[in-house]
C-alpha positions in Angstrom: 0.0 0.0 0.0 1.3 3.5 -0.9 2.4 6.0 1.7 -0.5 8.2 0.9 -3.0 5.4 1.5 -1.2 4.5 4.7 -1.4 8.0 6.0 -5.1 8.2 5.1 -5.8 5.0 7.1 -3.9 6.3 10.1 -5.8 9.6 10.0 -9.2 8.0 9.7 -8.4 5.5 12.5 -7.5 8.5 14.7 -10.8 10.2 13.8 -12.7 7.0 14.8 -10.9 6.9 18.1 -11.7 10.6 18.7 -15.4 10.0 18.2 -15.5 8.0 21.4 -12.9 9.7 23.5 -13.6 13.4 23.0 -15.9 14.9 25.7 -19.5 15.7 24.6 -21.4 18.9 25.3 -23.5 19.4 28.4 -26.9 17.8 28.1 -25.9 15.6 25.1 -27.3 12.1 25.1 -24.7 9.5 25.9 -23.3 7.7 22.9 -23.2 4.0 22.8 -21.1 2.4 20.1 -22.6 -0.8 18.7 -21.3 -3.0 15.9 -23.0 -6.2 14.8 -21.4 -6.5 11.4 -19.0 -5.0 8.8 -21.0 -3.5 5.9 -18.9 -2.7 2.8 -20.7 -0.8 0.1 -19.0 -0.3 -3.3 -20.3 2.0 -6.1 -18.9 2.9 -9.5 -19.2 6.7 -8.9 -19.2 9.2 -6.1 -22.7 10.4 -7.2 -24.2 6.9 -6.9 -22.6 6.4 -3.5 -24.0 9.7 -2.2 -27.4 8.8 -3.4 -27.2 5.4 -1.6 -25.8 6.8 1.6 -29.1 7.7 3.2 -30.3 4.1 2.5 -27.3 2.7 4.4 -27.8 5.2 7.2 -31.4 4.1 7.6 -30.4 0.5 7.7 -27.8 1.0 10.4 -30.3 2.6 12.6 -31.8 -0.8 13.2 -28.7 -2.9 12.3 -25.7 -1.1 13.9 -22.6 -1.7 11.9 -19.2 -0.4 10.9 -20.0 0.8 7.4 -17.2 1.2 4.8 -18.4 3.0 1.7 -16.2 3.4 -1.4 -16.6 4.9 -4.8 -14.1 3.5 -7.3 -13.5 5.5 -10.5 -10.5 4.2 -12.3 -11.1 6.6 -15.3 -11.4 9.7 -13.1 -8.4 12.2 -13.0 -6.3 12.2 -9.9 -4.5 9.1 -8.7 -5.6 9.3 -5.1 -7.8 7.9 -2.3 -9.5 10.4 -0.1 -11.8 9.7 2.9 -13.6 10.7 6.0 -15.0 9.1 9.1 -18.1 9.9 11.2 -20.7 8.4 13.5 -24.3 7.9 12.5 -26.6 7.8 15.5 -30.2 7.1 16.3 -31.9 8.0 19.6 -33.3 5.0 21.5 -34.4 5.1 25.2 -32.5 8.4 25.7 -29.2 7.0 24.3 -27.5 7.6 21.0 -27.0 4.2 19.4 -24.2 4.8 17.0 -22.6 3.2 14.0 -19.3 4.2 12.4 -19.2 5.3 8.8 -16.0 5.4 6.8 -16.3 6.9 3.3 -13.5 6.5 0.7 -13.2 7.9 -2.8 -10.6 6.1 -5.1 -9.7 7.7 -8.4 -7.4 6.8 -11.3 -4.6 4.3 -10.7 -5.3 4.4 -6.9 -8.5 2.4 -7.5 -6.4 -0.8 -7.4 -5.7 -0.1 -3.7 -9.3 0.5 -2.8 -9.9 -3.1 -1.5 -6.8 -3.1 0.8 -7.9 0.3 2.2 -11.4 -1.0 2.9 -10.0 -4.2 4.5 -7.9 -2.1 6.8 -11.1 -0.9 8.6 -12.8 -4.3 9.0 -13.6 -5.1 12.7 -12.3 -8.7 13.3 -14.4 -11.6 14.4 -17.8 -10.2 13.2 -19.5 -11.1 9.9 -18.9 -9.0 6.8 -21.5 -8.2 4.1 -20.4 -6.7 0.7 -23.0 -4.6 -1.1 -21.9 -4.1 -4.7 -23.8 -1.4 -6.7 -23.2 -1.5 -10.5 -21.7 -4.0 -12.9 -19.6 -6.7 -11.4 -17.0 -8.9 -12.9 -15.7 -11.8 -10.9 -12.2 -11.3 -12.2 -12.1 -7.7 -11.0 -9.3 -7.6 -8.4 -11.2 -5.3 -6.1 -14.2 -7.6 -6.1 -12.0 -10.7 -5.7 -10.2 -9.2 -2.6 -13.4 -8.0 -1.0 -15.3 -11.1 -1.7 -12.6 -13.2 0.0 -13.5 -11.5 3.3 -17.2 -11.5 3.0 -19.7 -14.0 4.2 -22.4 -12.5 2.0 -22.5 -10.6 -1.2 -25.6 -8.4 -1.9 -26.2 -7.3 -5.4 -29.0 -5.2 -6.8 -29.8 -6.1 -10.4 -31.5 -2.7 -10.7 -28.0 -1.2 -10.7 -26.4 -3.9 -12.9 -27.5 -6.5 -15.4 -29.2 -9.7 -14.3 -26.5 -11.5 -16.4 -24.0 -10.1 -13.8 -26.0 -11.7 -11.0 -26.0 -15.0 -12.9 -22.3 -14.9 -13.4 -21.6 -14.1 -9.7 -23.9 -17.0 -8.7 -22.2 -19.4 -11.0 -18.8 -18.2 -9.8 -19.8 -18.8 -6.1 -21.2 -22.2 -6.9 -17.7 -23.4 -8.1 -15.9 -22.2 -5.0 -15.5 -24.4 -1.9 -15.9 -21.6 0.6 -17.7 -19.0 -1.4 -19.8 -16.2 0.2 -23.6 -16.5 -0.2 -25.1 -14.4 -2.9 -28.3 -12.3 -2.6 -30.1 -10.0 -5.0 -32.3 -7.2 -3.7 -34.7 -8.0 -6.6 -35.4 -11.3 -4.9 -36.3 -9.5 -1.7 -38.6 -7.2 -3.6 -40.5 -10.2 -4.9 -41.8 -11.2 -1.5 -45.2 -9.5 -1.9 -45.7 -11.1 -5.3 -44.8 -14.5 -3.9 -47.2 -14.0 -1.0 -50.1 -12.8 -3.2 -49.6 -15.5 -5.7 -49.6 -18.2 -3.0 -52.9 -16.6 -1.7 -54.7 -17.8 -4.8 -54.3 -21.4 -3.5 -55.2 -20.8 0.1 -59.0 -21.5 0.0 -60.1 -25.1 0.2 -61.7 -24.8 -3.2 -58.4 -23.9 -4.9 -55.8 -25.7 -2.8 -55.3 -28.5 -5.3 -55.1 -26.2 -8.3 -51.5 -25.2 -7.7 -50.5 -28.4 -9.5 -53.1 -27.8 -12.2 -52.0 -24.5 -13.7 -52.7 -24.3 -17.4 -51.4 -20.8 -18.2 -49.1 -18.2 -16.6 -48.6 -14.7 -18.0 -45.9 -12.4 -16.7 -45.3 -8.8 -17.8 -42.7 -6.3 -17.0 -42.3 -2.5 -17.6 -40.7 -1.9 -21.0 -36.9 -1.8 -21.1 -34.1 -2.7 -23.6 -35.6 -4.7 -26.4 -35.3 -8.4 -25.9 -34.1 -8.3 -22.3 -35.9 -10.2 -19.7 -35.7 -8.4 -16.3 -34.5 -9.9 -13.1 -37.7 -9.7 -11.2 -39.7 -11.5 -13.9 -37.0 -14.1 -14.3 -36.6 -14.8 -10.6 -40.4 -15.0 -10.1 -40.7 -17.4 -13.0 -37.9 -19.5 -11.5 -39.5 -19.5 -8.1 -42.9 -20.6 -9.5 -41.3 -23.3 -11.6 -39.1 -24.7 -8.9 -41.7 -24.7 -6.2 -44.2 -26.5 -8.5 -41.7 -28.9 -10.1 -42.0 -27.6 -13.6 -39.4 -28.5 -16.2 -38.2 -26.6 -19.2 -37.9 -28.4 -22.5 -37.0 -27.4 -26.0 -38.9 -28.1 -29.2 -38.3 -26.4 -32.6 -36.0 -23.8 -31.0 -38.7 -22.8 -28.5 -38.7 -23.2 -24.8 -41.7 -25.0 -23.4 -42.7 -25.8 -19.8 -44.2 -29.0 -18.4 -45.8 -29.5 -15.0 -44.8 -32.1 -12.5 -47.5 -34.4 -13.9 -46.1 -34.1 -17.4 -48.9 -31.8 -18.8 -47.9 -28.7 -20.7 -48.3 -25.2 -19.2 -48.4 -22.2 -21.4 -46.0 -19.4 -20.2 -46.3 -16.0 -21.9 -43.8 -13.2 -21.2 -44.5 -9.7 -22.2 -44.1 -5.9 -21.5 -46.3 -3.0 -20.6 -45.5 0.7 -20.9 -43.0 2.2 -18.5 -44.2 5.5 -17.0 -41.7 8.2 -16.3 -39.9 7.7 -13.1 -40.5 3.9 -13.0 -37.4 1.6 -13.3 -37.4 -0.3 -16.6 -37.9 -4.0 -16.4 -39.9 -3.7 -13.2 -42.4 -6.5 -12.7 -45.8 -5.2 -13.7 -48.4 -7.9 -13.9 -49.2 -11.6 -13.4 -52.1 -13.8 -14.4 -52.6 -17.4 -13.7 -55.3 -19.9 -14.9 -55.9 -23.3 -13.4 -58.6 -26.0 -13.6 -59.5 -29.5 -12.5 -62.6 -31.6 -13.0 -64.7 -29.5 -10.6 -63.2 -26.0 -10.5 -61.6 -23.3 -12.7 -59.7 -20.3 -11.4 -58.4 -17.1 -12.9 -56.1 -14.9 -10.8 -54.5 -11.6 -11.6 -52.1 -9.3 -10.0 -51.7 -5.9 -11.6 -49.3 -3.3 -10.4 -50.4 0.3 -11.0 -47.1 1.7 -12.0 -46.3 5.3 -11.4 -49.1 5.9 -8.8 -46.9 7.0 -6.0 -46.5 10.7 -6.9 -49.0 12.3 -4.5 -49.3 16.1 -4.5 -47.9 17.8 -1.4 -46.5 14.6 0.0 -42.8 14.1 0.8 -40.6 11.1 0.1 -42.9 9.7 -2.7 -41.7 8.4 -6.0 -43.4 7.0 -9.0 -42.5 3.5 -7.8 -44.5 3.8 -4.6 -47.4 2.1 -6.3 -50.2 -0.3 -5.5 -51.0 -3.9 -6.4 -54.5 -4.9 -7.4 -55.2 -8.6 -6.6 -58.2 -10.4 -8.1 -59.4 -14.0 -8.0 -62.4 -15.5 -9.8 -63.4 -19.1 -9.0 -66.1 -21.0 -10.9 -67.1 -24.3 -9.4 -69.4 -27.0 -10.6 -71.3 -26.4 -7.4 -72.5 -22.8 -7.8 -72.4 -22.1 -4.0 -68.6 -22.8 -4.1 -68.0 -20.1 -6.7 -66.7 -16.7 -5.6 -64.9 -13.5 -6.6 -62.4 -11.6 -4.5 -60.5 -8.3 -4.9 -57.9 -6.5 -2.8 -55.6 -3.5 -3.1 -52.1 -3.6 -1.5 -49.5 -0.8 -1.4 -46.1 -2.1 -2.2 -43.9 0.8 -1.1 -41.4 -0.2 -3.7 -39.3 2.9 -3.3 -38.2 1.8 0.2 -34.7 0.7 -0.7 -33.6 0.7 2.9 -36.4 -1.7 3.8 -35.3 -4.2 1.2 -31.7 -4.0 2.1 -32.5 -4.4 5.8 -34.7 -7.4 5.2 -32.0 -9.0 3.0 -29.3 -8.5 5.7 -31.7 -10.0 8.3 -32.4 -13.1 6.3 -30.4 -16.3 6.7 -27.4 -16.2 4.5 -28.3 -19.4 2.8 -31.5 -19.2 0.7 -32.1 -22.5 -1.1 -35.2 -21.1 -2.9 -33.2 -18.2 -4.3 -30.4 -20.6 -5.4 -32.9 -22.9 -7.2 -34.6 -19.9 -8.9 -31.2 -18.6 -10.1 -30.3 -22.0 -11.5 -33.7 -22.1 -13.4 -33.1 -18.6 -14.7 -29.7 -19.7 -16.1 -31.6 -22.3 -18.2 -33.8 -19.6 -19.6 -30.8 -17.4 -20.4 -29.2 -20.3 -22.2 -32.3 -20.6 -24.3 -32.0 -17.0 -25.5 -35.0 -15.7 -23.6 -32.8 -13.3 -21.8 -30.0 -11.1 -23.0 
């Protein structure tokens, strides 16, 4: 490590010590230093890192951590690493519960030293999670070095391509002691998974989960021909939970249920309103039937409905989900129609990151869904 980086680390370590040793003003709430994990956050630009910093600060209010944030810009002028250190506190029961935040900015040739600078601040003997924002390459030396210390790697395919997530998952699968991989897109799917499962909760429809005849999934428009991560992961989750298999015929991918019967899967797009992230999951319909009952279920996301006049902290993605179910039974009394509206709060990035970090590191359902998505990618359904 260069002398400049060494001097920076020494200065920041002194700033961290001073946070807890300098006397506080009269009447100030006592500060309690709490650290449950190391949280490393890497972004490809200073601008992106600053936009994401409030997300991390909100997460550490409930999950106190030593946070090490770094922007890495190898093409930026100025071969240097700069940094600062501060405490981020939240008031609980009259005490300031504080996390430590170290912020680094690596530019030019100094970017190759970013990983060693971040590693210098890791608190030993507590778990480390790496949040990587942007495109990731498994042969990137910064990624390789940081991944070797992490027990968990959290990606957000909204900031990168889903192909990158697949590559990282495949890379981890080949390593003996690889960190567990998570994608925030998977966490954002939880309401969809719950609402889809609800179609099969009533006694009248419980057996129809194995009798699905048609599934339609739609996403907000994005780059032509690209299948988004939320849609791909949800399809993978449905298929692996229900035992579906993908097969090929005449250059087309087809799907078969566990009983060998075919199921029609249609993938499409809807318009993408201004302010809504492209490739966002937008709609789902499912049809199922047996000898006594047919069901049609739909979930429609009202994209762009979160901009409320005069309200703060709203975005176009803070939308609602409309859930409908129509059941027609051979016995008329068993037929019914239900409808419900649910607010997703999809703009709550801190909520999704916090939930991801609280989940068990190992998520077999996610791993299986990723593996199924890889099959789809091989068939050319995803760029």
